[in-house]
N, CA, C and O atoms as CSV, one atom per row, in Angstrom:
chain,resi,resn,atom,element,x,y,z
A,1,UNK,N,N,-9.882,-0.131,7.170
A,1,UNK,CA,C,-9.131,-1.065,6.405
A,1,UNK,C,C,-7.678,-1.060,6.818
A,1,UNK,O,O,-6.913,-1.288,5.880
A,2,UNK,N,N,-7.174,-0.878,7.863
A,2,UNK,CA,C,-5.758,-0.804,8.191
A,2,UNK,C,C,-5.064,-2.118,8.248
A,2,UNK,O,O,-5.635,-3.156,7.914
A,3,UNK,N,N,-3.842,-2.078,8.669
A,3,UNK,CA,C,-3.033,-3.284,8.831
A,3,UNK,C,C,-2.207,-3.594,7.636
A,3,UNK,O,O,-2.379,-3.052,6.544
A,4,UNK,N,N,-1.295,-4.497,7.894
A,4,UNK,CA,C,-0.357,-4.902,6.848
A,4,UNK,C,C,-0.876,-6.123,6.109
A,4,UNK,O,O,-1.549,-6.973,6.692
A,5,UNK,N,N,-0.568,-6.204,4.849
A,5,UNK,CA,C,-0.829,-7.422,4.091
A,5,UNK,C,C,0.485,-8.203,4.084
A,5,UNK,O,O,1.565,-7.620,3.989
A,6,UNK,N,N,0.380,-9.511,4.184
A,6,UNK,CA,C,1.593,-10.337,4.259
A,6,UNK,C,C,1.731,-11.143,3.009
A,6,UNK,O,O,0.749,-11.701,2.519
A,7,UNK,N,N,2.927,-11.219,2.478
A,7,UNK,CA,C,3.248,-12.013,1.326
A,7,UNK,C,C,4.323,-12.959,1.794
A,7,UNK,O,O,5.311,-12.559,2.409
A,8,UNK,N,N,4.110,-14.213,1.494
A,8,UNK,CA,C,5.020,-15.226,1.945
A,8,UNK,C,C,5.647,-15.917,0.699
A,8,UNK,O,O,4.955,-16.312,-0.239
A,9,UNK,N,N,6.974,-16.036,0.747
A,9,UNK,CA,C,7.682,-16.650,-0.329
A,9,UNK,C,C,8.368,-17.911,0.213
A,9,UNK,O,O,9.188,-17.812,1.126
A,10,UNK,N,N,8.054,-19.077,-0.322
A,10,UNK,CA,C,8.680,-20.299,0.093
A,10,UNK,C,C,9.745,-20.676,-0.938
A,10,UNK,O,O,9.499,-20.654,-2.144
A,11,UNK,N,N,10.900,-21.013,-0.449
A,11,UNK,CA,C,11.993,-21.418,-1.325
A,11,UNK,C,C,12.553,-22.768,-0.806
A,11,UNK,O,O,12.847,-22.916,0.380
A,12,UNK,N,N,12.689,-23.729,-1.712
A,12,UNK,CA,C,13.248,-24.999,-1.333
A,12,UNK,C,C,14.757,-24.939,-1.426
A,12,UNK,O,O,15.298,-24.590,-2.475
A,13,UNK,N,N,15.431,-25.265,-0.368
A,13,UNK,CA,C,16.890,-25.282,-0.341
A,13,UNK,C,C,17.304,-26.608,0.253
A,13,UNK,O,O,17.095,-26.839,1.444
A,14,UNK,N,N,17.888,-27.488,-0.547
A,14,UNK,CA,C,18.328,-28.808,-0.094
A,14,UNK,C,C,17.265,-29.464,0.776
A,14,UNK,O,O,17.521,-29.840,1.920
A,15,UNK,N,N,16.052,-29.595,0.205
A,15,UNK,CA,C,14.945,-30.271,0.824
A,15,UNK,C,C,14.420,-29.605,2.106
A,15,UNK,O,O,13.664,-30.213,2.864
A,16,UNK,N,N,14.817,-28.393,2.330
A,16,UNK,CA,C,14.314,-27.639,3.481
A,16,UNK,C,C,13.706,-26.361,2.929
A,16,UNK,O,O,14.284,-25.671,2.089
A,17,UNK,N,N,12.514,-26.079,3.440
A,17,UNK,CA,C,11.854,-24.844,3.011
A,17,UNK,C,C,12.208,-23.680,3.907
A,17,UNK,O,O,12.171,-23.774,5.134
A,18,UNK,N,N,12.556,-22.568,3.255
A,18,UNK,CA,C,12.851,-21.350,3.992
A,18,UNK,C,C,11.693,-20.392,3.664
A,18,UNK,O,O,11.352,-20.201,2.497
A,19,UNK,N,N,11.123,-19.821,4.656
A,19,UNK,CA,C,9.979,-18.929,4.431
A,19,UNK,C,C,10.397,-17.506,4.735
A,19,UNK,O,O,10.857,-17.192,5.833
A,20,UNK,N,N,10.226,-16.655,3.738
A,20,UNK,CA,C,10.498,-15.229,3.858
A,20,UNK,C,C,9.146,-14.498,3.955
A,20,UNK,O,O,8.273,-14.672,3.104
A,21,UNK,N,N,8.998,-13.708,4.969
A,21,UNK,CA,C,7.779,-12.964,5.169
A,21,UNK,C,C,7.990,-11.603,4.605
A,21,UNK,O,O,8.679,-10.770,5.194
A,22,UNK,N,N,7.377,-11.362,3.420
A,22,UNK,CA,C,7.518,-10.061,2.790
A,22,UNK,C,C,6.261,-9.264,3.042
A,22,UNK,O,O,5.215,-9.536,2.453
A,23,UNK,N,N,6.360,-8.291,3.908
A,23,UNK,CA,C,5.217,-7.457,4.268
A,23,UNK,C,C,5.241,-6.208,3.375
A,23,UNK,O,O,6.164,-5.395,3.410
A,24,UNK,N,N,4.217,-6.109,2.608
A,24,UNK,CA,C,4.098,-4.864,1.848
A,24,UNK,C,C,3.360,-3.888,2.683
A,24,UNK,O,O,2.218,-4.140,3.068
A,25,UNK,N,N,3.964,-2.787,2.978
A,25,UNK,CA,C,3.263,-1.782,3.765
A,25,UNK,C,C,2.467,-0.925,2.802
A,25,UNK,O,O,3.043,-0.116,2.073
A,26,UNK,N,N,1.173,-1.085,2.786
A,26,UNK,CA,C,0.374,-0.284,1.871
A,26,UNK,C,C,0.646,1.213,2.060
A,26,UNK,O,O,0.523,1.986,1.110
A,27,UNK,N,N,1.008,1.619,3.261
A,27,UNK,CA,C,1.245,3.001,3.486
A,27,UNK,C,C,2.581,3.477,2.874
A,27,UNK,O,O,2.786,4.684,2.740
A,28,UNK,N,N,3.472,2.578,2.509
A,28,UNK,CA,C,4.711,2.984,1.857
A,28,UNK,C,C,4.458,3.669,0.512
A,28,UNK,O,O,4.881,4.799,0.269
A,29,UNK,N,N,3.763,2.948,-0.333
A,29,UNK,CA,C,3.416,3.527,-1.673
A,29,UNK,C,C,2.261,4.520,-1.521
A,29,UNK,O,O,2.282,5.606,-2.100
A,30,UNK,N,N,1.291,4.144,-0.764
A,30,UNK,CA,C,0.137,5.068,-0.590
A,30,UNK,C,C,0.604,6.395,0.008
A,30,UNK,O,O,0.147,7.449,-0.434
A,31,UNK,N,N,1.481,6.376,0.979
A,31,UNK,CA,C,1.958,7.611,1.592
A,31,UNK,C,C,2.764,8.445,0.563
A,31,UNK,O,O,2.674,9.673,0.566
A,32,UNK,N,N,3.520,7.807,-0.282
A,32,UNK,CA,C,4.254,8.579,-1.316
A,32,UNK,C,C,3.272,9.267,-2.254
A,32,UNK,O,O,3.460,10.433,-2.600
A,33,UNK,N,N,2.246,8.571,-2.661
A,33,UNK,CA,C,1.215,9.167,-3.527
A,33,UNK,C,C,0.555,10.356,-2.819
A,33,UNK,O,O,0.347,11.421,-3.399
A,34,UNK,N,N,0.243,10.130,-1.567
A,34,UNK,CA,C,-0.480,11.158,-0.802
A,34,UNK,C,C,0.415,12.391,-0.617
A,34,UNK,O,O,-0.019,13.519,-0.849
A,35,UNK,N,N,1.627,12.173,-0.211
A,35,UNK,CA,C,2.589,13.290,0.040
A,35,UNK,C,C,2.743,14.148,-1.212
A,35,UNK,O,O,2.871,15.370,-1.125
A,36,UNK,N,N,2.728,13.501,-2.375
A,36,UNK,CA,C,2.997,14.194,-3.615
A,36,UNK,C,C,1.730,14.491,-4.398
A,36,UNK,O,O,1.788,14.916,-5.552
A,37,UNK,N,N,0.572,14.263,-3.761
A,37,UNK,CA,C,-0.728,14.531,-4.346
A,37,UNK,C,C,-0.885,13.887,-5.769
A,37,UNK,O,O,-1.325,14.531,-6.722
A,38,UNK,N,N,-0.517,12.643,-5.846
A,38,UNK,CA,C,-0.611,11.906,-7.056
A,38,UNK,C,C,-1.752,10.945,-7.064
A,38,UNK,O,O,-2.099,10.425,-6.003
A,39,UNK,N,N,-2.349,10.675,-8.167
A,39,UNK,CA,C,-3.424,9.732,-8.273
A,39,UNK,C,C,-2.925,8.408,-8.897
A,39,UNK,O,O,-1.954,8.379,-9.654
A,40,UNK,N,N,-3.619,7.339,-8.551
A,40,UNK,CA,C,-3.213,5.999,-9.038
A,40,UNK,C,C,-3.233,5.962,-10.557
A,40,UNK,O,O,-2.336,5.367,-11.155
A,41,UNK,N,N,-4.203,6.562,-11.194
A,41,UNK,CA,C,-4.261,6.520,-12.677
A,41,UNK,C,C,-3.136,7.318,-13.278
A,41,UNK,O,O,-2.715,7.027,-14.398
A,42,UNK,N,N,-2.637,8.305,-12.588
A,42,UNK,CA,C,-1.492,9.110,-13.068
A,42,UNK,C,C,-0.237,8.218,-13.023
A,42,UNK,O,O,0.526,8.174,-13.988
A,43,UNK,N,N,-0.030,7.515,-11.912
A,43,UNK,CA,C,1.132,6.632,-11.783
A,43,UNK,C,C,1.038,5.539,-12.870
A,43,UNK,O,O,2.015,5.243,-13.558
A,44,UNK,N,N,-0.131,4.967,-12.999
A,44,UNK,CA,C,-0.332,3.872,-13.952
A,44,UNK,C,C,0.063,4.300,-15.361
A,44,UNK,O,O,0.778,3.578,-16.056
A,45,UNK,N,N,-0.396,5.458,-15.776
A,45,UNK,CA,C,-0.058,5.957,-17.105
A,45,UNK,C,C,1.411,6.249,-17.292
A,45,UNK,O,O,1.987,5.970,-18.344
A,46,UNK,N,N,2.008,6.809,-16.269
A,46,UNK,CA,C,3.392,7.196,-16.346
A,46,UNK,C,C,4.357,6.013,-16.421
A,46,UNK,O,O,5.408,6.115,-17.054
A,47,UNK,N,N,4.021,4.916,-15.793
A,47,UNK,CA,C,4.927,3.757,-15.767
A,47,UNK,C,C,4.407,2.596,-16.610
A,47,UNK,O,O,4.984,1.509,-16.610
A,48,UNK,N,N,3.321,2.836,-17.322
A,48,UNK,CA,C,2.769,1.842,-18.272
A,48,UNK,C,C,2.289,0.542,-17.577
A,48,UNK,O,O,2.651,-0.556,-18.000
A,49,UNK,N,N,1.488,0.672,-16.529
A,49,UNK,CA,C,0.803,-0.465,-15.932
A,49,UNK,C,C,-0.685,-0.067,-15.812
A,49,UNK,O,O,-1.045,1.086,-16.051
A,50,UNK,N,N,-1.526,-1.018,-15.446
A,50,UNK,CA,C,-2.933,-0.695,-15.315
A,50,UNK,C,C,-3.179,-0.005,-13.980
A,50,UNK,O,O,-2.373,-0.112,-13.056
A,51,UNK,N,N,-4.291,0.699,-13.890
A,51,UNK,CA,C,-4.675,1.339,-12.645
A,51,UNK,C,C,-4.947,0.255,-11.576
A,51,UNK,O,O,-4.688,0.466,-10.391
A,52,UNK,N,N,-5.461,-0.880,-12.002
A,52,UNK,CA,C,-5.674,-1.988,-11.080
A,52,UNK,C,C,-4.359,-2.480,-10.454
A,52,UNK,O,O,-4.334,-2.858,-9.283
A,53,UNK,N,N,-3.283,-2.475,-11.224
A,53,UNK,CA,C,-1.984,-2.876,-10.675
A,53,UNK,C,C,-1.533,-1.910,-9.590
A,53,UNK,O,O,-1.066,-2.327,-8.530
A,54,UNK,N,N,-1.678,-0.611,-9.863
A,54,UNK,CA,C,-1.287,0.390,-8.847
A,54,UNK,C,C,-2.162,0.278,-7.633
A,54,UNK,O,O,-1.690,0.424,-6.506
A,55,UNK,N,N,-3.451,0.015,-7.848
A,55,UNK,CA,C,-4.421,-0.149,-6.735
A,55,UNK,C,C,-3.949,-1.285,-5.849
A,55,UNK,O,O,-3.965,-1.158,-4.625
A,56,UNK,N,N,-3.515,-2.427,-6.461
A,56,UNK,CA,C,-3.066,-3.599,-5.680
A,56,UNK,C,C,-1.789,-3.228,-4.888
A,56,UNK,O,O,-1.625,-3.670,-3.751
A,57,UNK,N,N,-0.925,-2.455,-5.457
A,57,UNK,CA,C,0.293,-2.037,-4.749
A,57,UNK,C,C,-0.075,-1.165,-3.541
A,57,UNK,O,O,0.396,-1.381,-2.424
A,58,UNK,N,N,-0.922,-0.187,-3.804
A,58,UNK,CA,C,-1.340,0.741,-2.740
A,58,UNK,C,C,-2.012,0.051,-1.597
A,58,UNK,O,O,-1.823,0.433,-0.443
A,59,UNK,N,N,-2.795,-0.960,-1.890
A,59,UNK,CA,C,-3.531,-1.696,-0.869
A,59,UNK,C,C,-2.850,-2.936,-0.365
A,59,UNK,O,O,-3.441,-3.705,0.393
A,60,UNK,N,N,-1.602,-3.150,-0.775
A,60,UNK,CA,C,-0.809,-4.285,-0.256
A,60,UNK,C,C,-1.198,-5.613,-0.761
A,60,UNK,O,O,-0.829,-6.613,-0.147
A,61,UNK,N,N,-1.930,-5.709,-1.854
A,61,UNK,CA,C,-2.322,-6.981,-2.425
A,61,UNK,C,C,-1.201,-7.598,-3.268
A,61,UNK,O,O,-1.159,-8.810,-3.475
A,62,UNK,N,N,-0.318,-6.762,-3.737
A,62,UNK,CA,C,0.889,-7.179,-4.450
A,62,UNK,C,C,1.949,-6.119,-4.278
A,62,UNK,O,O,1.680,-5.058,-3.716
A,63,UNK,N,N,3.133,-6.386,-4.746
A,63,UNK,CA,C,4.217,-5.421,-4.634
A,63,UNK,C,C,4.848,-5.256,-5.999
A,63,UNK,O,O,4.944,-6.223,-6.754
A,64,UNK,N,N,5.281,-4.055,-6.330
A,64,UNK,CA,C,5.970,-3.859,-7.586
A,64,UNK,C,C,7.367,-4.532,-7.544
A,64,UNK,O,O,8.065,-4.483,-6.531
A,65,UNK,N,N,7.741,-5.147,-8.654
A,65,UNK,CA,C,9.029,-5.802,-8.717
A,65,UNK,C,C,9.662,-5.465,-10.093
A,65,UNK,O,O,9.006,-4.942,-10.994
A,66,UNK,N,N,10.926,-5.782,-10.203
A,66,UNK,CA,C,11.632,-5.620,-11.464
A,66,UNK,C,C,11.515,-4.283,-12.070
A,66,UNK,O,O,11.698,-3.266,-11.402
A,67,UNK,N,N,11.201,-4.261,-13.372
A,67,UNK,CA,C,11.082,-3.011,-14.146
A,67,UNK,C,C,10.028,-2.104,-13.580
A,67,UNK,O,O,10.206,-0.886,-13.570
A,68,UNK,N,N,8.896,-2.677,-13.092
A,68,UNK,CA,C,7.860,-1.815,-12.542
A,68,UNK,C,C,8.335,-1.065,-11.319
A,68,UNK,O,O,8.014,0.111,-11.149
A,69,UNK,N,N,9.092,-1.723,-10.468
A,69,UNK,CA,C,9.604,-1.058,-9.266
A,69,UNK,C,C,10.578,0.026,-9.640
A,69,UNK,O,O,10.536,1.115,-9.068
A,70,UNK,N,N,11.470,-0.244,-10.600
A,70,UNK,CA,C,12.435,0.756,-11.074
A,70,UNK,C,C,11.729,1.924,-11.630
A,70,UNK,O,O,12.085,3.060,-11.316
A,71,UNK,N,N,10.706,1.702,-12.475
A,71,UNK,CA,C,9.962,2.804,-13.084
A,71,UNK,C,C,9.183,3.624,-12.052
A,71,UNK,O,O,9.091,4.849,-12.134
A,72,UNK,N,N,8.633,2.906,-11.089
A,72,UNK,CA,C,7.840,3.604,-10.001
A,72,UNK,C,C,8.772,4.545,-9.222
A,72,UNK,O,O,8.446,5.713,-9.012
A,73,UNK,N,N,9.911,4.037,-8.804
A,73,UNK,CA,C,10.864,4.857,-8.052
A,73,UNK,C,C,11.343,6.014,-8.924
A,73,UNK,O,O,11.402,7.144,-8.440
A,74,UNK,N,N,11.676,5.782,-10.153
A,74,UNK,CA,C,12.158,6.854,-10.968
A,74,UNK,C,C,11.100,7.954,-11.176
A,74,UNK,O,O,11.411,9.145,-11.162
A,75,UNK,N,N,9.871,7.530,-11.363
A,75,UNK,CA,C,8.774,8.499,-11.532
A,75,UNK,C,C,8.572,9.336,-10.254
A,75,UNK,O,O,8.442,10.559,-10.309
A,76,UNK,N,N,8.550,8.643,-9.107
A,76,UNK,CA,C,8.337,9.318,-7.834
A,76,UNK,C,C,9.465,10.267,-7.489
A,76,UNK,O,O,9.261,11.263,-6.795
A,77,UNK,N,N,10.685,9.948,-7.985
A,77,UNK,CA,C,11.846,10.786,-7.716
A,77,UNK,C,C,11.693,12.192,-8.345
A,77,UNK,O,O,12.340,13.142,-7.903
A,78,UNK,N,N,10.869,12.309,-9.335
A,78,UNK,CA,C,10.623,13.655,-9.938
A,78,UNK,C,C,9.950,14.575,-8.909
A,78,UNK,O,O,10.169,15.786,-8.929
A,79,UNK,N,N,9.148,14.017,-8.028
A,79,UNK,CA,C,8.415,14.800,-7.050
A,79,UNK,C,C,9.109,14.742,-5.690
A,79,UNK,O,O,8.982,15.667,-4.887
A,80,UNK,N,N,9.826,13.682,-5.436
A,80,UNK,CA,C,10.429,13.509,-4.122
A,80,UNK,C,C,11.838,12.892,-4.283
A,80,UNK,O,O,12.048,11.695,-4.089
A,81,UNK,N,N,12.811,13.799,-4.656
A,81,UNK,CA,C,14.183,13.310,-4.882
A,81,UNK,C,C,14.681,12.524,-3.686
A,81,UNK,O,O,14.456,12.897,-2.534
A,82,UNK,N,N,15.345,11.457,-3.975
A,82,UNK,CA,C,15.947,10.639,-2.882
A,82,UNK,C,C,15.030,9.515,-2.416
A,82,UNK,O,O,15.453,8.697,-1.599
A,83,UNK,N,N,13.818,9.441,-2.891
A,83,UNK,CA,C,12.938,8.322,-2.456
A,83,UNK,C,C,13.543,7.012,-2.976
A,83,UNK,O,O,14.046,6.956,-4.098
A,84,UNK,N,N,13.489,5.989,-2.171
A,84,UNK,CA,C,14.133,4.729,-2.510
A,84,UNK,C,C,13.100,3.563,-2.498
A,84,UNK,O,O,11.972,3.691,-2.022
A,85,UNK,N,N,13.562,2.442,-3.045
A,85,UNK,CA,C,12.733,1.223,-3.012
A,85,UNK,C,C,12.411,0.845,-1.587
A,85,UNK,O,O,11.297,0.421,-1.280
A,86,UNK,N,N,13.427,1.005,-0.685
A,86,UNK,CA,C,13.205,0.599,0.710
A,86,UNK,C,C,12.094,1.448,1.364
A,86,UNK,O,O,11.352,0.958,2.215
A,87,UNK,N,N,11.993,2.712,0.960
A,87,UNK,CA,C,10.898,3.521,1.554
A,87,UNK,C,C,9.538,3.040,1.075
A,87,UNK,O,O,8.558,3.120,1.816
A,88,UNK,N,N,9.466,2.543,-0.150
A,88,UNK,CA,C,8.190,2.044,-0.660
A,88,UNK,C,C,7.875,0.673,-0.129
A,88,UNK,O,O,6.715,0.366,0.147
A,89,UNK,N,N,8.889,-0.164,0.019
A,89,UNK,CA,C,8.750,-1.574,0.486
A,89,UNK,C,C,9.729,-1.834,1.576
A,89,UNK,O,O,10.635,-2.648,1.397
A,90,UNK,N,N,9.592,-1.168,2.730
A,90,UNK,CA,C,10.626,-1.289,3.760
A,90,UNK,C,C,10.816,-2.665,4.374
A,90,UNK,O,O,11.868,-2.913,4.962
A,91,UNK,N,N,9.872,-3.554,4.270
A,91,UNK,CA,C,10.017,-4.876,4.860
A,91,UNK,C,C,10.205,-6.001,3.832
A,91,UNK,O,O,10.028,-7.177,4.149
A,92,UNK,N,N,10.560,-5.628,2.618
A,92,UNK,CA,C,10.742,-6.706,1.604
A,92,UNK,C,C,11.937,-7.522,1.988
A,92,UNK,O,O,12.988,-6.985,2.340
A,93,UNK,N,N,11.771,-8.879,1.918
A,93,UNK,CA,C,12.858,-9.769,2.287
A,93,UNK,C,C,13.900,-9.871,1.185
A,93,UNK,O,O,13.627,-9.607,0.014
A,94,UNK,N,N,15.057,-10.249,1.580
A,94,UNK,CA,C,16.169,-10.453,0.660
A,94,UNK,C,C,16.535,-11.940,0.662
A,94,UNK,O,O,16.707,-12.544,1.721
A,95,UNK,N,N,16.649,-12.508,-0.509
A,95,UNK,CA,C,16.970,-13.911,-0.564
A,95,UNK,C,C,18.455,-14.109,-0.345
A,95,UNK,O,O,19.256,-13.536,-1.084
A,96,UNK,N,N,18.852,-14.888,0.630
A,96,UNK,CA,C,20.276,-15.137,0.882
A,96,UNK,C,C,20.986,-15.773,-0.283
A,96,UNK,O,O,20.328,-16.454,-1.069
A,97,UNK,N,N,22.275,-15.603,-0.453
A,97,UNK,CA,C,23.048,-16.127,-1.550
A,97,UNK,C,C,22.849,-17.623,-1.731
A,97,UNK,O,O,22.719,-18.096,-2.860
A,98,UNK,N,N,22.823,-18.389,-0.613
A,98,UNK,CA,C,22.672,-19.814,-0.678
A,98,UNK,C,C,21.372,-20.179,-1.369
A,98,UNK,O,O,21.344,-21.131,-2.149
A,99,UNK,N,N,20.294,-19.451,-1.108
A,99,UNK,CA,C,19.001,-19.745,-1.737
A,99,UNK,C,C,19.013,-19.267,-3.175
A,99,UNK,O,O,18.349,-19.868,-4.019
A,100,UNK,N,N,19.740,-18.213,-3.483
A,100,UNK,CA,C,19.776,-17.659,-4.829
A,100,UNK,C,C,20.426,-18.671,-5.781
A,100,UNK,O,O,20.117,-18.690,-6.972
A,101,UNK,N,N,21.337,-19.523,-5.245
A,101,UNK,CA,C,22.030,-20.524,-6.089
A,101,UNK,C,C,21.352,-21.867,-6.046
A,101,UNK,O,O,21.920,-22.853,-6.514
A,102,UNK,N,N,20.157,-21.938,-5.500
A,102,UNK,CA,C,19.513,-23.245,-5.381
A,102,UNK,C,C,18.746,-23.632,-6.678
A,102,UNK,O,O,18.396,-22.764,-7.478
A,103,UNK,N,N,18.497,-24.928,-6.865
A,103,UNK,CA,C,17.702,-25.382,-7.993
A,103,UNK,C,C,16.304,-24.815,-8.024
A,103,UNK,O,O,15.698,-24.710,-9.090
A,104,UNK,N,N,15.778,-24.444,-6.851
A,104,UNK,CA,C,14.405,-23.912,-6.774
A,104,UNK,C,C,14.314,-22.582,-7.512
A,104,UNK,O,O,13.263,-22.248,-8.058
A,105,UNK,N,N,15.377,-21.839,-7.533
A,105,UNK,CA,C,15.337,-20.532,-8.249
A,105,UNK,C,C,15.783,-20.620,-9.676
A,105,UNK,O,O,15.670,-19.646,-10.420
A,106,UNK,N,N,16.291,-21.768,-10.082
A,106,UNK,CA,C,16.755,-21.921,-11.454
A,106,UNK,C,C,18.149,-21.334,-11.652
A,106,UNK,O,O,18.616,-21.234,-12.786
A,107,UNK,N,N,18.817,-20.947,-10.576
A,107,UNK,CA,C,20.156,-20.310,-10.671
A,107,UNK,C,C,21.202,-21.280,-10.147
A,107,UNK,O,O,21.845,-21.016,-9.131
A,108,UNK,N,N,21.370,-22.383,-10.823
A,108,UNK,CA,C,22.328,-23.382,-10.383
A,108,UNK,C,C,23.727,-23.012,-10.882
A,108,UNK,O,O,23.907,-22.742,-12.070
A,109,UNK,N,N,24.707,-22.997,-9.995
A,109,UNK,CA,C,26.072,-22.551,-10.370
A,109,UNK,C,C,26.727,-23.681,-11.139
A,109,UNK,O,O,27.876,-23.554,-11.564
């Protein structure tokens, strides 16, 4: 089952689509669990998500965002101080400021 799963985010900016390729590296989260001998159900209970959600993160079918990402990092830091969001999702794209202020994101200045 190897390989990367690809997540693509399309954002409309002035009638032009910008495509960000967000690659979730299943081994980022999976490796952290393995290094610290943690189980998916343990993570799920600790950060209040379903085991299926953690399974999806581990296998690159989705990525943790927002509060879930913050909680995941905070929980993992108990076992591995200094672990960061970048280590879990090293290829996550960043939306440029111009796109962040576009009508497509609902953040109109």
